[in-house]
Backbone as a printed PyTorch tensor [residue, N CA C, xyz], in Angstrom:
tensor([[[ 32.8020,  56.5170, -54.9110],
         [ 32.8070,  54.8840, -54.4020],
         [ 34.1590,  54.7170, -53.5190]],

        [[ 33.8050,  54.2080, -52.5050],
         [ 34.5430,  53.8780, -50.8740],
         [ 34.4820,  51.8460, -51.2890]],

        [[ 35.9170,  52.0820, -51.0450],
         [ 36.5320,  50.7500, -51.4690],
         [ 36.1910,  49.6980, -49.8270]],

        [[ 36.3330,  48.6740, -49.7590],
         [ 36.4620,  48.1670, -48.7870],
         [ 37.5920,  48.5650, -47.6220]],

        [[ 37.1560,  48.3460, -46.3900],
         [ 37.9060,  49.0950, -45.0520],
         [ 38.6090,  50.4370, -44.8590]],

        [[ 38.2060,  51.1540, -45.9540],
         [ 38.4420,  51.9360, -45.7960],
         [ 38.3540,  52.8260, -44.8170]],

        [[ 38.4370,  53.9740, -44.0520],
         [ 38.4510,  54.7590, -42.9910],
         [ 38.8380,  56.2510, -43.2560]],

        [[ 37.5020,  56.5260, -42.8760],
         [ 37.1470,  58.2520, -43.4880],
         [ 36.7770,  58.7250, -42.2550]],

        [[ 37.1130,  59.7830, -41.7320],
         [ 36.7220,  60.2990, -40.4460],
         [ 35.8390,  61.3080, -40.7620]],

        [[ 34.9160,  61.4200, -39.7190],
         [ 33.7010,  62.6010, -39.4490],
         [ 34.5280,  64.0190, -39.8290]],

        [[ 34.2460,  65.1630, -40.8160],
         [ 34.9060,  66.2540, -40.8680],
         [ 35.5350,  66.8210, -41.7550]],

        [[ 35.6560,  65.3000, -42.7350],
         [ 36.0340,  65.6840, -44.4090],
         [ 35.5010,  65.4180, -45.0800]],

        [[ 35.5270,  66.4150, -46.1560],
         [ 34.1870,  66.5080, -47.1500],
         [ 35.3840,  66.0540, -48.2030]],

        [[ 34.1110,  65.1000, -49.4160],
         [ 34.8750,  64.5370, -50.2910],
         [ 33.8570,  65.1190, -51.3150]],

        [[ 34.5820,  65.1940, -52.5330],
         [ 34.0600,  65.7570, -53.8150],
         [ 33.0210,  65.1540, -54.7980]],

        [[ 32.6880,  64.9680, -55.4730],
         [ 31.9420,  64.1820, -56.4560],
         [ 32.7110,  63.3650, -57.4480]],

        [[ 32.1010,  61.6960, -57.6940],
         [ 32.5850,  61.4550, -59.0320],
         [ 34.4360,  60.9500, -58.6710]],

        [[ 34.5090,  60.2370, -57.1020],
         [ 35.9850,  60.0740, -56.5710],
         [ 35.9190,  58.6870, -56.2530]],

        [[ 36.7900,  58.1640, -56.4030],
         [ 37.2510,  56.5230, -55.8170],
         [ 38.3730,  57.2680, -54.6390]],

        [[ 37.8390,  56.3400, -53.5080],
         [ 39.1210,  56.2020, -52.2410],
         [ 38.6730,  54.4380, -52.0350]],

        [[ 40.3080,  54.1430, -52.7210],
         [ 40.1570,  52.2730, -52.6370],
         [ 40.4770,  51.7970, -51.1620]],

        [[ 40.3670,  50.4890, -51.4400],
         [ 40.6550,  49.3980, -49.7210],
         [ 41.7600,  49.9540, -49.2130]],

        [[ 41.4780,  50.0350, -47.9060],
         [ 42.1600,  50.0830, -47.0910],
         [ 42.9220,  51.6170, -46.9800]],

        [[ 42.6110,  52.8110, -47.9020],
         [ 42.9490,  53.8830, -47.2680],
         [ 42.3250,  54.5730, -45.9280]],

        [[ 43.6820,  55.1610, -45.3530],
         [ 43.2030,  56.4850, -44.7970],
         [ 43.3130,  57.6150, -44.6720]],

        [[ 41.7470,  58.4010, -44.0290],
         [ 41.3480,  59.4530, -44.5080],
         [ 41.5210,  60.0490, -42.7170]],

        [[ 42.2560,  61.2780, -42.4970],
         [ 41.6750,  61.5160, -41.1550],
         [ 40.9780,  62.9310, -41.5190]],

        [[ 40.1870,  63.6040, -40.1270],
         [ 39.4710,  64.8170, -40.3600],
         [ 40.4960,  66.4200, -40.4880]],

        [[ 39.0860,  66.8210, -41.3330],
         [ 38.8860,  67.9860, -41.7660],
         [ 39.8880,  68.2960, -42.8690]],

        [[ 39.4260,  67.2560, -43.7250],
         [ 40.3840,  66.8170, -44.9260],
         [ 39.3470,  67.7990, -46.2430]],

        [[ 39.6780,  68.0280, -47.5670],
         [ 38.7750,  68.9870, -48.6050],
         [ 39.4620,  67.6640, -49.9450]],

        [[ 38.2210,  67.0750, -50.2630],
         [ 39.0940,  66.3410, -51.2580],
         [ 37.8720,  66.2130, -52.4570]],

        [[ 38.3160,  67.2020, -53.7910],
         [ 37.7610,  67.5290, -54.8850],
         [ 37.0430,  66.0960, -55.8280]],

        [[ 36.7860,  67.0870, -56.9060],
         [ 35.7530,  66.0000, -57.5700],
         [ 36.5210,  65.2110, -58.5320]],

        [[ 35.9220,  64.1990, -59.0270],
         [ 37.2550,  63.2590, -59.6200],
         [ 38.3120,  62.9510, -59.1940]],

        [[ 38.5720,  62.6090, -57.9180],
         [ 39.7770,  62.5320, -57.0010],
         [ 40.0350,  60.9020, -57.0560]],

        [[ 41.6320,  60.2140, -57.2720],
         [ 41.7680,  58.6390, -56.8780],
         [ 42.6200,  58.9080, -56.1350]],

        [[ 42.1180,  58.1980, -55.1360],
         [ 43.2610,  57.9110, -53.7740],
         [ 43.0690,  56.4490, -54.0760]],

        [[ 44.5100,  55.9210, -53.8710],
         [ 44.5560,  54.4800, -54.4100],
         [ 44.6770,  53.7100, -52.7570]],

        [[ 45.0100,  52.2540, -53.1240],
         [ 44.7280,  51.5990, -52.4790],
         [ 45.8270,  51.6070, -51.3880]],

        [[ 45.4190,  51.7530, -49.4070],
         [ 46.1300,  51.7040, -48.8730],
         [ 47.0520,  53.1770, -48.5210]],

        [[ 46.1390,  54.2210, -49.2330],
         [ 46.8680,  55.2430, -49.1900],
         [ 46.6350,  56.2850, -47.6640]],

        [[ 47.3880,  57.3400, -47.0710],
         [ 46.6420,  58.1850, -45.2780],
         [ 46.8670,  59.2950, -46.2660]],

        [[ 45.9080,  59.7650, -45.4760],
         [ 45.7080,  61.4500, -45.5680],
         [ 45.6770,  61.7020, -44.4650]],

        [[ 46.3040,  62.6580, -43.7170],
         [ 46.7550,  63.0420, -42.1570],
         [ 45.4580,  63.9690, -42.2390]],

        [[ 45.4310,  64.9580, -41.2110],
         [ 44.4760,  65.5110, -41.0970],
         [ 44.7930,  67.1310, -41.4920]],

        [[ 43.7160,  67.6560, -41.9950],
         [ 44.1520,  69.2400, -42.8950],
         [ 44.3800,  68.8960, -44.3750]],

        [[ 43.9570,  67.8500, -44.7780],
         [ 44.8320,  68.3550, -46.2410],
         [ 44.0680,  68.3890, -47.2160]],

        [[ 44.2480,  68.6910, -48.2380],
         [ 43.8060,  69.6040, -49.4470],
         [ 43.9650,  69.1560, -50.8740]],

        [[ 42.6370,  68.5030, -51.3030],
         [ 43.4230,  67.7520, -52.4500],
         [ 42.3110,  67.9490, -53.1890]],

        [[ 43.0650,  68.7500, -54.4830],
         [ 42.3060,  69.2210, -55.9850],
         [ 41.6980,  68.2580, -56.4810]],

        [[ 40.9520,  68.7470, -58.0160],
         [ 39.7840,  68.2810, -58.7280],
         [ 40.7340,  68.0990, -59.5610]],

        [[ 40.6260,  66.0750, -60.1910],
         [ 40.9490,  65.3350, -60.7390],
         [ 42.8580,  64.4710, -60.0390]],

        [[ 42.6270,  64.9370, -58.9720],
         [ 44.2510,  64.7820, -58.5950],
         [ 43.9170,  63.0210, -58.3930]],

        [[ 45.3420,  62.2890, -58.7610],
         [ 45.5980,  60.8770, -58.4270],
         [ 46.9090,  60.8730, -57.4530]],

        [[ 46.2040,  59.8290, -56.6350],
         [ 47.3010,  59.4790, -55.2210],
         [ 47.1640,  58.0610, -55.5490]],

        [[ 48.7500,  57.4840, -55.7150],
         [ 48.4020,  56.0550, -55.8640],
         [ 48.6140,  55.4350, -54.7640]],

        [[ 48.8490,  53.5340, -54.9150],
         [ 48.7940,  52.9370, -53.5180],
         [ 50.0090,  53.5590, -52.6270]],

        [[ 49.6380,  53.3990, -51.6700],
         [ 50.9470,  53.3300, -50.6520],
         [ 51.7410,  54.7090, -50.0080]],

        [[ 51.4130,  55.7240, -50.6220],
         [ 51.3370,  56.9450, -50.1910],
         [ 50.9040,  57.1450, -49.0230]],

        [[ 51.8280,  58.4570, -48.5370],
         [ 51.3560,  59.2130, -47.4150],
         [ 51.6610,  60.2700, -47.6950]],

        [[ 50.4650,  61.1830, -47.0260],
         [ 50.4310,  63.0520, -47.0030],
         [ 49.9890,  63.1760, -45.6740]],

        [[ 51.2850,  64.0990, -45.1900],
         [ 51.0830,  64.3020, -44.1710],
         [ 49.9390,  65.4050, -43.6710]],

        [[ 49.8720,  65.9840, -42.8800],
         [ 48.7860,  66.7090, -42.2640],
         [ 49.3100,  68.3430, -42.8010]],

        [[ 48.5990,  69.0850, -42.9460],
         [ 48.6850,  70.4160, -43.4380],
         [ 49.3740,  70.5520, -44.8800]],

        [[ 48.9890,  69.0360, -45.8180],
         [ 49.4320,  69.6630, -47.1050],
         [ 48.5820,  70.2760, -47.8990]],

        [[ 49.4580,  70.5910, -49.4210],
         [ 48.1350,  71.0230, -50.3100],
         [ 48.5800,  70.2660, -51.2620]],

        [[ 47.5340,  69.9830, -52.1950],
         [ 47.3470,  69.2690, -53.5530],
         [ 46.4120,  69.8250, -54.4300]],

        [[ 47.4410,  70.7700, -54.9300],
         [ 46.4960,  71.8570, -56.1740],
         [ 45.5240,  70.5840, -57.1920]],

        [[ 44.8590,  70.9010, -58.0800],
         [ 44.1750,  69.7560, -59.1510],
         [ 45.1050,  69.6620, -60.0680]],

        [[ 45.1050,  68.2240, -60.4720],
         [ 45.6280,  67.5080, -61.7760],
         [ 46.6100,  66.7290, -61.1170]],

        [[ 47.3180,  67.3120, -60.0990],
         [ 48.2070,  66.5970, -59.3660],
         [ 48.6540,  64.8370, -59.3430]],

        [[ 49.5840,  64.7130, -59.7560],
         [ 49.3020,  63.3150, -59.9180],
         [ 50.9510,  62.6630, -58.7140]],

        [[ 49.9550,  61.7930, -58.0460],
         [ 51.4370,  61.1100, -57.1620],
         [ 51.6940,  59.8670, -57.1690]],

        [[ 52.9570,  59.5100, -57.2190],
         [ 52.8390,  57.8650, -57.9160],
         [ 52.7800,  57.2530, -56.2500]],

        [[ 53.3450,  55.7150, -56.2550],
         [ 53.5170,  54.9590, -55.3040],
         [ 54.4480,  54.9860, -54.5280]],

        [[ 53.7730,  54.8590, -53.5410],
         [ 54.8170,  55.0240, -51.8690],
         [ 55.6770,  56.7270, -52.0060]],

        [[ 55.1280,  57.8250, -52.0650],
         [ 55.5400,  58.6130, -52.0330],
         [ 55.2540,  58.7400, -50.3830]],

        [[ 56.2250,  59.6970, -49.9610],
         [ 56.4190,  59.9810, -48.7480],
         [ 56.2860,  61.7080, -48.1800]],

        [[ 55.4350,  62.3770, -47.5690],
         [ 55.3760,  63.9320, -47.5880],
         [ 55.2240,  63.8960, -46.1440]],

        [[ 56.3220,  65.1180, -45.4500],
         [ 56.9460,  65.3050, -43.9740],
         [ 56.3340,  66.6550, -43.9060]],

        [[ 55.6880,  67.1810, -42.5930],
         [ 55.5090,  68.6670, -42.2120],
         [ 56.5470,  69.1550, -40.9370]],

        [[ 57.7890,  67.7180, -39.8530],
         [ 57.9100,  68.4870, -38.7210],
         [ 59.5860,  68.8840, -39.1000]],

        [[ 60.5070,  69.6350, -39.0180],
         [ 61.7560,  69.4900, -39.3020],
         [ 62.2780,  69.5290, -37.7050]],

        [[ 61.0320,  69.3590, -36.8370],
         [ 62.0040,  69.0040, -35.3320],
         [ 61.7470,  67.6030, -34.8190]],

        [[ 61.0260,  66.6630, -35.6410],
         [ 60.4320,  65.4990, -34.9180],
         [ 60.0300,  65.1330, -33.7910]],

        [[ 59.3090,  66.1530, -33.1190],
         [ 58.7850,  66.4980, -32.1190],
         [ 59.2180,  66.6730, -30.7740]],

        [[ 60.3490,  67.4710, -30.7460],
         [ 60.9050,  67.6680, -29.5270],
         [ 60.9690,  69.2020, -29.2540]],

        [[ 60.4030,  69.8820, -29.9000],
         [ 59.9710,  71.2340, -29.2520],
         [ 58.9750,  71.4490, -29.4740]],

        [[ 58.2420,  73.0750, -28.7290],
         [ 57.2780,  73.0450, -28.9350],
         [ 57.3470,  74.7750, -30.0970]],

        [[ 58.2810,  74.9400, -30.4630],
         [ 58.5170,  75.8840, -31.1520],
         [ 58.1790,  75.3450, -32.7860]],

        [[ 58.2750,  74.4630, -32.7030],
         [ 57.9900,  73.6290, -33.8580],
         [ 56.0080,  73.3490, -34.0550]],

        [[ 55.5880,  73.7660, -33.3850],
         [ 53.8980,  73.8970, -33.2030],
         [ 53.6880,  75.0350, -34.1700]],

        [[ 54.2840,  76.0390, -34.3790],
         [ 54.0610,  76.9930, -34.8410],
         [ 54.9330,  76.7610, -36.4310]],

        [[ 55.6090,  76.0360, -36.8310],
         [ 56.0530,  75.8550, -37.6170],
         [ 55.3130,  74.2860, -39.1200]],

        [[ 54.3510,  73.7270, -38.2070],
         [ 54.6430,  72.5250, -38.9840],
         [ 54.0000,  72.9380, -40.2430]],

        [[ 53.9000,  72.1270, -41.7170],
         [ 53.4860,  73.0540, -42.7800],
         [ 54.1260,  71.1990, -43.6060]],

        [[ 52.5140,  70.7030, -44.2540],
         [ 53.3070,  69.7990, -45.7960],
         [ 53.8000,  70.5800, -46.6250]],

        [[ 53.9010,  69.3150, -47.4100],
         [ 54.4410,  70.5380, -48.7830],
         [ 53.3630,  71.1160, -49.9530]],

        [[ 53.1490,  72.1140, -50.3060],
         [ 52.2050,  72.3590, -51.6290],
         [ 52.6420,  71.9840, -52.7310]],

        [[ 51.4350,  70.9590, -53.4020],
         [ 51.9580,  70.7500, -54.8890],
         [ 51.5430,  71.4030, -55.2490]],

        [[ 51.5660,  72.2200, -56.9530],
         [ 50.9750,  72.9710, -57.5420],
         [ 50.4240,  72.1850, -58.4730]],

        [[ 49.0930,  72.7370, -59.2820],
         [ 48.5960,  72.5210, -59.9380],
         [ 49.3700,  71.7140, -61.6150]],

        [[ 49.2630,  70.5690, -61.8050],
         [ 49.3880,  69.4110, -62.8460],
         [ 50.9220,  69.0260, -62.4820]],

        [[ 51.6470,  69.0410, -60.7780],
         [ 52.4430,  68.6400, -61.1410],
         [ 52.1260,  67.4340, -60.7510]],

        [[ 53.5340,  66.2760, -61.1880],
         [ 54.2370,  64.9670, -61.0560],
         [ 55.0210,  64.2630, -60.1120]],

        [[ 54.3800,  63.8360, -59.1220],
         [ 56.2020,  63.0500, -58.0750],
         [ 55.5880,  61.9100, -58.6980]],

        [[ 57.1070,  61.1080, -58.5540],
         [ 57.2050,  60.0240, -59.4300],
         [ 57.8780,  59.2400, -58.0960]],

        [[ 57.5530,  57.8630, -58.3500],
         [ 57.2340,  57.1100, -57.1850],
         [ 58.2870,  56.7140, -55.6530]],

        [[ 58.3340,  56.3590, -54.5730],
         [ 59.0910,  56.3210, -53.7030],
         [ 59.9440,  58.0900, -53.0780]],

        [[ 58.8190,  58.7300, -54.0910],
         [ 59.6490,  60.1750, -53.7650],
         [ 59.8480,  60.4530, -52.0960]],

        [[ 60.7870,  61.3320, -51.6130],
         [ 60.4810,  61.9230, -50.2720],
         [ 60.1760,  63.8380, -50.3930]],

        [[ 59.1800,  64.3080, -49.6390],
         [ 59.0650,  65.2950, -49.9250],
         [ 59.3520,  66.1080, -48.4330]],

        [[ 60.2960,  67.3110, -48.5200],
         [ 60.1220,  67.8450, -46.8550],
         [ 59.4170,  68.7820, -46.6700]],

        [[ 59.3180,  69.6460, -44.9310],
         [ 58.3150,  69.9490, -44.4800],
         [ 58.2680,  71.2540, -45.8940]],

        [[ 57.2230,  71.6370, -45.9670],
         [ 56.8360,  73.3340, -46.2240],
         [ 57.6240,  73.6400, -47.4100]],

        [[ 57.8260,  72.7450, -48.6180],
         [ 58.3080,  72.7740, -49.7890],
         [ 57.4150,  73.1850, -50.8890]],

        [[ 57.8610,  73.9560, -52.0920],
         [ 56.2620,  73.7320, -52.9140],
         [ 57.0030,  73.4400, -54.3520]],

        [[ 56.1150,  72.0930, -54.7510],
         [ 56.4920,  72.0530, -56.5610],
         [ 56.2350,  72.6390, -56.9560]],

        [[ 56.5300,  73.5360, -57.7900],
         [ 55.7110,  74.3720, -58.5400],
         [ 54.6860,  74.1320, -59.9870]],

        [[ 54.0220,  75.0320, -60.4630],
         [ 53.1160,  73.9940, -61.6220],
         [ 53.3900,  73.2980, -62.5760]],

        [[ 53.2060,  71.6430, -62.7700],
         [ 53.6710,  71.0760, -63.9220],
         [ 55.2090,  71.2400, -63.7550]],

        [[ 55.7860,  70.8600, -62.3110],
         [ 56.9240,  70.1670, -62.6030],
         [ 56.6670,  68.7430, -62.4560]],

        [[ 57.9820,  67.9830, -62.3620],
         [ 57.8910,  66.9040, -62.4520],
         [ 59.1640,  66.3090, -61.5860]],

        [[ 58.9550,  65.6600, -60.6210],
         [ 59.5640,  64.9970, -59.5150],
         [ 60.2020,  63.3090, -59.8330]],

        [[ 61.4520,  63.4490, -60.4250],
         [ 61.7880,  61.6330, -60.6590],
         [ 61.5310,  60.7840, -59.5810]],

        [[ 61.3340,  59.5500, -59.7170],
         [ 61.2130,  58.4120, -59.2020],
         [ 62.3540,  58.1960, -58.1630]],

        [[ 62.5480,  58.2130, -56.3440],
         [ 62.9810,  58.1770, -55.7890],
         [ 64.0040,  59.5470, -55.1130]],

        [[ 63.9400,  60.3780, -55.7150],
         [ 63.9660,  61.7810, -55.1310],
         [ 63.4360,  62.3750, -53.7630]],

        [[ 64.9390,  62.9090, -53.6420],
         [ 64.4380,  63.1790, -51.8880],
         [ 64.3720,  65.1410, -52.2880]],

        [[ 63.3020,  65.9310, -52.1810],
         [ 63.3940,  67.1630, -52.6100],
         [ 63.2070,  67.8600, -51.3650]],

        [[ 64.5120,  68.7990, -51.1270],
         [ 64.8410,  68.9060, -49.5800],
         [ 64.5660,  71.0530, -49.7890]],

        [[ 64.5070,  71.2190, -51.0840],
         [ 63.7440,  72.7110, -51.3910],
         [ 62.6000,  73.1860, -52.5200]],

        [[ 62.3400,  74.4760, -52.9290],
         [ 61.5660,  74.4940, -53.4870],
         [ 61.6010,  73.6270, -55.2140]],

        [[ 61.1930,  73.4570, -56.0970],
         [ 61.1290,  73.1480, -57.2980],
         [ 60.1260,  74.2520, -58.0250]],

        [[ 60.9680,  74.9110, -58.9730],
         [ 60.4590,  76.0690, -59.9460],
         [ 59.3400,  75.3330, -60.8770]],

        [[ 58.3500,  76.1220, -61.0020],
         [ 57.2120,  75.4870, -62.0630],
         [ 58.1980,  74.5850, -63.5550]],

        [[ 57.5110,  74.0090, -63.9900],
         [ 57.5200,  73.3740, -65.1770],
         [ 59.4170,  72.6630, -65.6870]],

        [[ 59.8060,  72.1640, -64.3250],
         [ 61.3700,  71.7270, -64.8650],
         [ 61.2910,  70.2370, -63.5510]],

        [[ 62.1740,  69.5340, -64.3180],
         [ 62.0920,  68.2930, -63.6020],
         [ 63.0940,  68.2540, -62.4910]],

        [[ 63.3910,  67.8370, -61.7340],
         [ 64.2240,  67.3020, -60.5940],
         [ 64.4030,  66.2830, -60.3160]],

        [[ 65.6050,  65.5680, -60.0500],
         [ 65.9270,  64.0680, -59.7430],
         [ 66.8900,  64.0560, -58.6790]],

        [[ 66.7980,  63.1150, -58.1050],
         [ 68.2900,  62.6910, -57.1220],
         [ 67.8020,  62.8490, -55.5630]],

        [[ 68.7540,  62.9750, -54.8910],
         [ 69.3500,  62.6780, -53.5040],
         [ 70.7540,  63.6430, -53.0970]],

        [[ 70.3480,  64.9300, -52.6420],
         [ 68.8780,  65.5280, -52.6800],
         [ 68.5640,  65.7680, -54.1630]],

        [[ 67.2040,  65.9760, -54.6580],
         [ 66.7090,  66.6390, -55.9160],
         [ 67.7040,  67.9290, -56.3760]],

        [[ 68.2380,  68.1310, -57.5960],
         [ 68.6040,  68.8930, -58.4300],
         [ 67.6050,  69.2020, -59.2260]],

        [[ 67.5030,  70.0810, -60.5120],
         [ 67.3230,  70.4590, -61.6130],
         [ 67.9260,  69.5930, -62.6470]],

        [[ 67.0500,  68.8650, -63.6200],
         [ 67.6890,  67.9670, -64.6940],
         [ 67.6450,  68.5410, -65.8540]],

        [[ 66.2520,  68.8400, -66.1820],
         [ 65.5680,  69.6720, -67.6360],
         [ 64.3420,  70.2140, -67.3970]],

        [[ 64.0460,  70.8050, -68.4340],
         [ 62.3800,  71.4620, -68.1280],
         [ 61.5190,  70.3800, -68.4190]],

        [[ 60.6390,  70.6490, -68.2230],
         [ 59.4450,  69.5810, -68.2090],
         [ 59.2450,  69.6180, -70.7580]],

        [[ 59.3070,  68.4510, -70.7290],
         [ 58.6120,  68.8340, -72.0110],
         [ 57.3400,  69.7520, -72.8590]],

        [[ 57.5710,  70.2550, -73.5130],
         [ 56.4860,  71.0570, -73.7770],
         [ 54.6920,  70.2580, -74.2500]],

        [[ 55.3690,  69.0950, -74.8880],
         [ 54.3500,  67.8180, -74.9670],
         [ 53.8040,  67.1550, -73.8910]],

        [[ 54.0740,  67.7060, -72.3920],
         [ 53.8770,  66.8360, -71.4940],
         [ 53.2020,  68.0150, -70.9170]],

        [[ 52.7450,  69.2190, -71.0180],
         [ 51.8810,  69.9990, -69.9900],
         [ 50.6200,  70.2850, -70.4950]],

        [[ 50.1060,  70.5930, -69.2910],
         [ 48.5630,  70.2610, -69.9250],
         [ 47.7340,  70.9970, -70.6990]]])
């Protein structure tokens, strides 16, 4: 299902049984799995991969060259980045890379993920965190910059 005023560029593959909500914006060469929910006003830049059963909530920005594996949860207003040089050098063209968010990871509302980081399987990023380095699987990170807080409780694992 595709909501009103959604924009989907040619060259994007969309799986079955998903929802792309009103005003979502999806650039070219994206791959979106089955049963994916893309919320209102979400922006997916070019060459983003979204795995099955992933949910991206209202107003989130997923930058180019990002990977979200299956069962990922992105809360409202999450921002991802992919360029440590912010357009100032040609060197950046070989290093542009969005985050990789592994299977079952959850990212809290308003969080910011820096370029190229990896959020491990089943990790949990608390709301408002600024993630500047890789997060190991199954751990909760919070703060600015985000730091280890505790392990994800076993009852919350997939």
